[in-house]
N, C-alpha and C positions, 0 to 999 in steps of 0.2 A: 857791614857790619851783620846785616840780616842774614847772610850767608854763611858767615864763620862762626855765629852762635849755635846753631843746630848742631853744627857738627863737633863742636867742643862739648857740647853736652853727652852726645852719642859717646865721644872717646873717654868720657869719665868710666862708663860702664866697660871699656875695654880692657882697663886695666886695673880694675876693682876685684874685689873677692871673686875668686872664681868656684863654682861648684864643682863637686865631683861629677864626672861623667855619668856614674850610676843614678844621679839624681836630676839628670837633665831630661828635656821630654825629646822625643823623637823628633826628627827633621822634617821637614813638610816639602813638598814642591815634587814634581816628576823626574824621574831620570833623565839625566841630560839636560836640566834648567840650570840656567845660571842667573842670580839676582844681581843687578848692578846698582849701586848706590851711588849716584851721582846727580848733580842739578841739572834740570833740563836742559839749560842753553847748553853745557858742556855736552849733554848727551846729542844733541843737534848739531854739534859742532865738529871741528876737526879730532876732539879727543873720542867722542863716541862713534866717530867713522873708523878709528885706531882700534877699538875695542872690539866693533866689528868684526874688523879686517881679522884680527887675532883670534877671537873666540867662536865667530859665527862663518868662518870660512868654509868653503867645502867638505865635508866628510869623506877623507880618502877610503878606495876601495869598494864605494857600491857603485852600482851600474847608473844610477840615476842622480841628479843632485839632489843633497841634504844637508844642512848647516852643520858644522861640528857640534855647536850647544846653541839651545834656544834661550835667548836673550831677554829678559824683562828688565825696565828700568824704574827705579822708585826713588824720589829725592830724599835728602836728609831729612826734610820735615815730617816726610811720609814714612819713614822707615821706623814703623811702629811696631808692638811687640808681635804680631802675626807675621811679619817680614823677618824678623830677626831669627825664627826658626828654619828659615830656609837651608836648603843641603848645601848649595854653594854659594856663597856671595863674593863679590869684588866689591871693598867698600872703598872709597876715594877721599882722601882729607886733604884739600886743597887750600892752603891758607898760608900766610907769612909767618904764622906763630907755630908751626909745627916743630918740635924739639929735635927731630931726627929723619930725613928723608928717606925714601927706600921702599922696597916691596918685601912685606912680611906675610908668612903664613902663620893662621893662627888654627889650632884645631879645637873643635869644641867648645865654642864661646859660648853660645847661647842654646845648643841643642847638640845632639848626638845620632851618628856619627857627621859632623857638621866640617867644611872646608871653607875657611875665610880668608881672604887675601886681602891684605890692608896695604892699600897704596898712600903714602904721605908725600906731598909735594909742595913747595912755595907757591907754585903759579901752575897754570892747566899747561903751559908748555911744557913744564919741567914734568908733569905729570906724563904726559904723551911722550917724552923721551924715557922716562922710566918704565913704560909700557913695551915700547919698541926694544929697550935694551933687553927686557926680561920675558920677551914674548914666548919663547919656548918653555922657560921655568913656568911660567903662567899656565900654559895648556898643560905641561906634564903633570902639575900638582893636583889641578882638576880632573885628568883622566886617571891618575892614582886613587883618587878619593872616589869617582865612579865605580872602579874596578875594585877596590877594597870591598865596597858596600855589597857588590855581588858575592866577592869571596866569603866575606863574613857569613852573609844569609846562606852560603851555600854549605858551609860547615856547619852551622847553626840547623839547618833544616835537612842535613843529609841523609840519605837513603843511603844507610850503612851495608844494607843486603846486598847494593849494588858494588861496593867496593869489594865485598868479602867475595864475590864472583869473579872480579877482573883481576885482585892481588897474586890469586894462584897461579895464573895465566901468564900474567905482564911481570910479575914483580913487584908492582907498583899501581897506582891507580889516580886518577882525579876525584874530587869531591863532587859528588851529583846530588844537588837538592831533589827534593820528592817531585814525582811529576816524569821523570825520565823512565823510558823504556827501553830494554835490552833486545834489540832486534835481531842481534847475529853476535854468536861468539865463537872464534876459533883459536887454534894456537896462537897465530899470528895477526888476528884482525877480531876488533870488536867494532859494532855499529849501535850507538844508544841515541835515542830520539825523544825530543817532547812536542807534542802534537797540541794544536788549538785551531780552532775555527779557521783562523786567518792566516797561520803561520806553522812551519815546522824549524824547530832548532836543531841541528844534529852534531853528534860528536864521533868521529872515529878514531880508534886508537889500532895502529900497526906498526910492525917492525919487518926489518929485512936483514941479511947480513951485509957487512961492511965489504965493500967492494969497489974500492975507486974514490974519487974526489965527492964524498957524500956530502959536503956542505955547499956543492956547488948549485945554482939554483936549476939549471938546465936537468942535472943530474936528480935534483929532487922532484921536478915535474915529472920528469920520464917515469921514474918509479912509483909516482902518486898513480899517473894513468895505468900503468900494469895494476895495481892494487886496486884501483877501482873498477877496471874492467873486469875483474875476476870476481870481484865482491859485491859490486853495487849497483843492481838491476834496476832499469826504471820501469814505469807502469806499462810501457809499450813492449810487444814480444820483440826479443832482441836489443833492447836499449839499454844503455847502461852511462854512467858518469864517466866524463873526462874533464879535463882543464880546458877550459875555453880560449881559443887562439886568437880572438879580436883583443885580447886583454893582455898586456905583459906583464907577466906576476913581478912583483917586486920581493927584496930580500934584505934583510937586515940581521944584524948580529946582537944579540941582548944578551944580557946578565941582568938575573933578577934573584935575591937571595939566596947567592951563591951557586946556582945554575946557570949554565951556558947553554945558548940555543940558537938556531937560524929561523926566523920569524919570516915566513912567506905570505904574502897576500895575492889574491888572485880570484878569479871568478870561474864556477863550475858550472856545465851544461849538461844534458843528457844527449850521448849520442842516439838520433834514430826517435827522438822525441822533442817537445817544446818546453824544456823546464831548464831553470837557472838562477844563478844567484851568488853573492860572495862567500869565498871560506878564508880561512886563517888556519897556517900550520905553523906547531913549534916543532923543530927537527932537533934532536940532541942524541949523543950515545949512550949507550947502557953502561954501567958502572964498570964493566970489565972491558969496553971498548970493542967488542966482538959485533955489536949489533947497533943498527940504526932504529931508533923509535922516534914515532910521529904521532902526536894527538893534534886532531884536526877540528875545528870549529867551524859550520856550514849553516846556512839558512836560505830557506824558500818563504816568501810570503809576495806573491804575483801582484797581490792588489793593496799593499801596504807599505808605508816606509819602513825601512829596514835597519837603520842606524840602531835604534835600542836593542834589536834583536841581535845584531852582529855583536855590538860591545857587551852586551849582556853574555851570549854564548863563547866567544872568545876570552872573557875575563875567567871561564872555567879550566882555560888551558892552564892559566898560572898556579892551578891547586895542585899540579903534578906532585905525587912524592913517591918516592920508592921505598918499599916494604921495609929495608934494612934502615932507613932513617927514622924510621917510628920506633924501633927497638932500645 
């Protein structure tokens, strides 16, 4: 009974009166963090192992191991106000009196923009089964929440002059936040970059005529290498960016807010120099179907973890908007 009482008390606030998101405090916690509200015995047992397998597995597409999310555990009795405003929360309600079992997404419960995943189960074994049955959903919901925060901030703090330069050339643009600099702009290629002392986050926009099976991964990489050799010189004389052949690029077909595109993940390196890192490309057709457009995010951070840099930069790719859609 000692275990059930604090859970029931916490649930009273779940379904009580909800404030408008405009009145909620901003979320706390670092990007890529998830707070798991669960008793310590369960966290140290099979259920905790399952959660770590689902949310702290290896983040794909990086050259070295990094966890998908950084997990922190707090018990129900320790789930005080300072934790309730965390950006991503997975809350377990495990007791035989739950009214309805399942996995539920609750947005902006105590803070904004907050992602709360509520898992209700009669027993620990039931909770474990729910996590396994919904692992893709849980990962996708948290990933989308992280992406949406980047997108919303990019739009909120957008450098509108950047889009004003890109739209006349490409007929559309991404939403770039302040800090990105335009390094190169041609009729068929743009190079934008955000630099800090520890990292470089870059974005390419390029296009080429339709001539074959454009959504085949080998075709996409071949065209990428042509474009990179022509436009992206490295720091050493004669060096240029290419796609690393030690890592097989992956391809998925994605539909997002009515847009369809091929999403490619791979590694880039500099021919003739010692540089490299991960990249993500979105490949799609122009509205008239005559050209292929590519928006690409890439990261260079040789002395730092790259998970958040890549997640942040590739989120910008989802903001592509054709000029005609703004009319």
